[in-house]
KOLGUGU-141969 format. One record per residue: z, x, y of N, C-alpha, C in turn. Coordinates in steps of 0.02 Angstrom, whole numbers, plus 50000, padded with zeros to 5 digits. Atoms other than C-alpha are relative to their C-alpha. Example, Ala and Ser with C-alpha at 12.3 -4.5 7.8 and 13.67 -1.06 7.14 Angstrom:
<atoms>
500005004549941503905061549775500005004550060 499974995849941503575068449947500374996150055 
</atoms>
This chain:
<atoms>
500005004249940500005000050000500005004450062 500084995849940499395008250161500134995750061 499835003849940500185002050322499955004250063 500034995749941499995017150437499655006649984 500354993550006499255034450464500325004449946 499674995750049500565043450358499854997849929 500185002550066500195032150210499295002349982 500694998050010498345035950231499955007449980 500014992950015498655054750231500265001349930 499724999050067499725053850075499494998349945 500505002050049498385044449979499405004850000 500574995549995496995055750043500145006849967 499834993650030497895071649991500024999549924 500005001050072498125064449817499304998949972 500685001450023496335058249804499555006150006 500424994149990495535073949875499404998950044 500595001749958494095065149961499944992550005 500105007249990493565048250026499424998950047 500485002149950492135039650111500394997950062 499695002249938492525035950293499644993950026 500365005549969492035021850407500054993349966 499885006550031492615008250290499504998049946 500495001850050491155008850166500065004849940 499904995850059491455015149988499355002549971 500664998250025489585016049948499985000849924 499994999750072489985013249766500405005849971 499604994350023491115028549757500744998650010 499295001149986492825027549840500135000450074 499784999749930493565023550010500724997550003 499295002049993495405022950053500064993950046 499995005649952495055011050198499344996349997 500615003950000493774997250218499964995650062 500095003949939493044986650357500364993449997 499695006550005493684970150292500735000449979 499314998550022495444977050276500454993949998 499515005449994496404961950334499824993949957 500205005650042495384949650231499965001949926 500164998050068495044959850074500625001949958 499424997750037496794965650027500484994349986 499555005550019498064954849936500695000650030 499354999349968499494960350048499935000550075 500004999749927499954959450231500005007350022 500014993249973499564975050333499894999750075 500104999949927499664979450517499365003850020 500594996049985498074990050503499484995950039 500515003449959496804985350638499495005150025 500544995749976495134993750669499924999350076 500184999749929494774998950849500514996650046 499485002749956496424992950919500285005350047 499794994549957496765010150995500695002849984 499344997550020498475012350914499915005449947 500144994550047498415029550828500364999649934 499635000550063499655024350695499704994949952 500265005350044498725008950630499254998950007 500725000849990496915011050687499625005549961 500374995050039495815019750555499495003950040 500484996549958494565024150691500335006050034 499634994549969495895035150772500185005349948 499794995250052496355043350606499495005549990 500524994950007494675052450603500165006350039 499864994349957495185063350748500715002749990 499324997650011497035064150707500025005349945 499994995050054496685073350545499755006850025 500274993749974495705086450644500455003150052 499594997549945496895087950790500715001949978 499314999050020498535087850694500095003949935 499944996850066498135095850525499485005549994 500494994850014497215110750453499784999949927 500175000450071496945104650275499554994149982 500455005650012495725090150295499385000750045 500635000049963493895090450347499754992950007 500315006549988493045075350423499325001250032 500664998949972491175074750454499524995249966 500515003850037489535066750398499875003849935 499984996250062489765072250219499674996649940 500245003650058489175058650101499494994750019 500525005049988487565048450100499824999750075 500134999549928487315054250282500494995850040 499475003949968488905044850325500645004150002 499384996349992490655050150371500425000049937 499544999550056491945055850247500515005450011 499464995249998493495066250216499995004249936 499884995750057493755081250102500615004450016 499424995749989495415090250083499825007249985 500134992850011495525109150081499975001749926 500004998550071495915109249895499354998449966 500635002150032494285100449854499385002750035 500584997449962493175108449986499605005349962 500384994950037492725123649877499544997149946 500425003050051492045112149741499364997050029 500605002749967490875103249861499565005650027 500394994149978490355120049934499605002949942 500334997150059489955126449760499424995749978 500535004650021488915110949724499424999850049 500525001049949487945111249888499735006550031 500214994049963487875128849961499945006149954 500114994450045487125141049838499695006050036 500344994749963486295151549974500295000750070 499814999249931486655158750144499554995750043 500425004149956485975149350294499315003050007 500644996749992484605162250317499554999049939 500395001050061484065160850135499764992749995 500185007150003484085141850145499434998450049 500525001249950483025142150303499335002949977 500624996750023481765154350230499694996249941 500265003750058481605143650073499754993050019 500245006549977481245128150177500474994249991 499525005550010482805118250136500404998450063 499705001349934483405119350317499434999250050 500525001249951482335112150456500065004650061 500004995849939481855121450615500484997150052 499535003249952482815108750721500725001749982 499324998350021484375111950617500165007350016 499884993049985484165130650641500145001050074 499874999549928484095128450830500724998350016 499305002149989485765119450825500485005249971 499564995250033486555131650703500055006550039 500004993749961486035146750806500434999450063 499595001149940486855139250961500745000249983 499295000050021488495136350868500225007049980 499844993150020488455153850793500115004350062 499974995949940488175161450965500584998150046 499515002449951489455150851059500664997649971 499395002650030490765144950935500044992550007 499905007249996491505127550947499694997150064 500335003249942490475116051059499964992549989 500115007250005490385097451098499264998549991 500695001550019488805088751041499524999950060 500465000449944488085085851215499825006950027 500154993149979488215104351257499555003549949 500444997350052487435109251090499294997650012 500665002949987486005097551128499655003350058 500284996949941485745105251298499805007349987 500134992950012485855123451242499445001149949 500514999450051484715120451093499324997450024 500645002049970483375113251207499754993149980 500215006850017483365095151147500014995750063 500055004349941482845082151276500194992849981 499875007150014483145063351291499494997449950 500535002350044481485060951203500105002449928 499904997350067482045071551055500714998649974 499325001850021483745063151035500044998649925 499995001850071483305056250862499955006349957 500074993850038482755073450801500645004050001 499364996549994484375080950866500524997049953 499515003450043485445067950776499865001349927 500184998750070484485070350613500205007149980 499854993150016484695089150620500755001249997 499274999449999486545087650662500294997449934 499775002750064486815076650509499805004549942 500244995450051485765088450403500475005949990 499554994250003486905103050444500694998149973 499365002350026488465092850409499964998649925 500085001750070487815086450243499945006249956 500064993850038487385104050187500605004650010 499354996749990489115109550246499945006950033 500044994049958488535122950367500414999250064 499575001449943489425114550512500444994049984 499555005750009490835101950526500304998050066 499655002449941491705091350655500685003550003 499354996649993493235100450724500424997050056 499605003249947493855088550859499554996050047 500385003549948493275079851017500195002950068 499874997149934493175084551200499834994950054 500105004649945493365073751353499475002850048 500514997949951491875074451472500284999350071 499755000049931492275078851652499405000150048 500555000449951491135074051798500065005750051 500004994849949490685085651942500574999050050 499445001349954492055077152042500685000749965 499384998850036493345081151908500294994049965 499765006150032493485063651835499754999549928 500205001250069493465059251650499514994249998 500475005550007492025048351595499724999849928 500335000950065491205041251439500465001049940 499654998750062491715042551258500035007549987 499964992850014492355059851209499535001849942 500464998150053490955068051109500345004449947 499744995950054491295076350942499865007450014 500094992749995491525095250940499845002649930 500214997350065490685105350802500115007649998 499954992850013490965122550726499725001349931 500224998550068490405131650570500564998349952 499505001450052491275127150408500455006149989 499614993950007491835145350398500555000450052 499504999949946492715144050566500544994849988 499535005550009493535127750516500525001649946 499554999050056494285132550348500165007449985 499884993050015494175151650345499635002449939 500414997050053493345163550223500294998949931 499695000850066494605160850082499704994249961 500305005850032493865143750045499325001749971 500674998050024492145151650027500045005049943 499894995650056492805165349914500174996049937 499845004450057493545151749803499374996549974 500615003550019491885142449803499535004549961 500444995250034490965158049748500185001149927 499774999150070491995158349588499884993749958 500105006350035491485140449541499254999049988 500705001350015489845136649453499804993150025 500255006649978488765122149509500204994749949 499845004950052489005113249342500754998849996 499285000850000490875116549347500244995750057 499825004149941490995109149522499824992749989 500225006950012489995093749473500454996549950 499575003050051491055090749319500694998450028 499345001049971492675092749416500024994050047 500015005549951492185080949557499854993449965 500175006150037491405068349436500624997149967 499385002350033493035067449338500474996750049 499565002949950494015064149497499734993450027 500305006249977492795050949558500154994449951 499905005250051492965041549394500744998149994 499295001949997494865042249408500124995150057 499915004349941494735034449580499624993549994 500425005950008493355022249533499655000249933 500304999850067492995019949347499324996649996 500645003550001491515008849391499445003750036 500514996249964490585022249490499435001949953 500594998550040488805024849427499815007450005 500144992850003488255042249373499495002250053 500514998249951486715042349485500295000450070 499665000049935487775037949636500475005950006 499524994549999489085050849590499645006650015 500374993749989487805064949582499755000550072 500234999949930487075060049751500595001250047 499394999049961488845059249821500205007450000 499794993050006489205076849757499515004750032 500514995149979487565085549795499774999050072 500215001449931487275077349964499284997850004 
</atoms>
């Protein structure tokens, strides 16, 4: 029974990963959009109410701002999700068999994604609107920028690491705070990648598959593989 942020964290750490945004996509989600109607018990949870203790929309950023053992990004089916530090090496092993340069040379990374990645490598953590500007994307190429940003998150080369309030020239806050991105290496450190290097692709797939089926015995194998491999 989840009634607040702390309950959510406890379940997530035990589960290891979860779809975000309220959609399980046939795999597993700790929270869902129809929370108040779909559950057989009373709960104070309310989406988009602004209360950081009971609003799942706020939990996305709380895990990044208050903890160092949970990643949140566009990780599954090009949608948001959470992965704990303990499980991150398994997903890395399943998805990242090559360096960024090798992946780009082999054609599995787009040129637009490389433009974004190069900016983050050169500058470190940056909010999305600054990345877009430095990488040379215009209003007309907004869709291409968004696709490339998701591509890099799905392949686990970059990840969300917080949000940043926008300040106008007159010093006033405005708009929704854009997400801040960094490399996955900067977010979790090299130890996670050393652990991933010791795990085979098949071993990672078997490990994650077993956990998915514990969380959702009805999950279909085809969906599970897509969930794991991105």
